[in-house]
C-alpha positions as CSV (number, residue, x, y, z in Angstrom):
1,M,42.1,19.5,-58.7
2,Q,43.1,23.1,-57.6
3,E,43.0,26.1,-59.6
4,G,46.2,27.4,-61.1
5,A,48.6,27.1,-64.2
6,V,49.4,23.8,-65.8
7,E,52.2,23.8,-68.4
8,A,53.6,20.7,-70.8
9,G,55.3,18.2,-68.8
10,D,53.6,19.1,-65.4
11,A,52.9,15.8,-63.3
12,L,49.1,15.4,-62.6
13,A,47.8,13.3,-59.8
14,R,44.3,12.3,-59.0
15,L,43.6,13.7,-55.4
16,G,40.1,11.9,-55.0
17,R,37.1,10.6,-56.9
18,D,33.3,11.6,-56.4
19,A,31.3,9.1,-54.8
20,H,28.7,9.5,-57.6
21,Q,31.1,8.8,-60.1
22,V,30.1,11.6,-62.3
23,R,32.6,12.5,-65.2
24,V,33.1,16.1,-66.7
25,A,32.0,14.8,-70.0
26,E,28.6,13.7,-68.3
27,V,28.1,17.2,-66.7
28,T,28.8,19.0,-70.2
29,R,26.5,16.7,-71.9
30,V,23.6,17.5,-69.8
31,Y,24.5,21.0,-69.6
32,A,24.7,21.5,-73.3
33,F,23.2,18.4,-75.4
34,D,20.9,16.3,-73.1
35,E,19.0,18.6,-70.7
36,G,16.6,15.8,-70.3
37,D,18.7,12.9,-68.8
38,V,17.0,12.4,-65.3
39,A,19.3,9.6,-64.1
40,T,22.5,11.8,-64.7
41,L,21.1,15.1,-63.3
42,S,20.3,13.3,-60.3
43,R,23.7,12.4,-59.8
44,V,25.2,15.8,-60.8
45,V,23.2,17.6,-58.5
46,R,24.9,15.5,-55.6
47,V,28.4,16.5,-56.5
48,E,29.7,18.7,-53.7
49,A,32.5,19.6,-56.0
50,L,30.3,21.6,-58.3
51,S,29.7,25.0,-57.3
52,E,26.3,25.8,-55.8
53,A,25.4,27.9,-58.6
54,W,26.2,25.1,-61.1
55,R,24.0,22.3,-58.7
56,D,21.1,24.9,-58.9
57,Q,21.2,25.1,-62.7
58,F,21.1,21.1,-62.6
59,R,18.4,21.3,-60.2
60,R,16.2,23.7,-62.0
61,Q,16.8,21.3,-65.1
62,L,15.9,18.3,-63.1
63,A,12.7,20.1,-61.9
64,K,11.6,20.4,-65.4
65,V,12.0,16.9,-66.6
66,A,11.9,14.7,-63.5
67,P,8.3,12.8,-62.9
């Protein structure tokens, strides 16, 4: 995705897919609701499309719950 305005009727095209197969819904879930999901957090911290700040947040979460 690229930042910008989207209007009704605009075409959307997938430009690529992350190798870790992490969905936006999964990122939202471990951020807001299921902070102890080690398996998903382990995948999320490797998603290069996320900003370093977000990845740091998830690394801290993972450090709290990982064995």
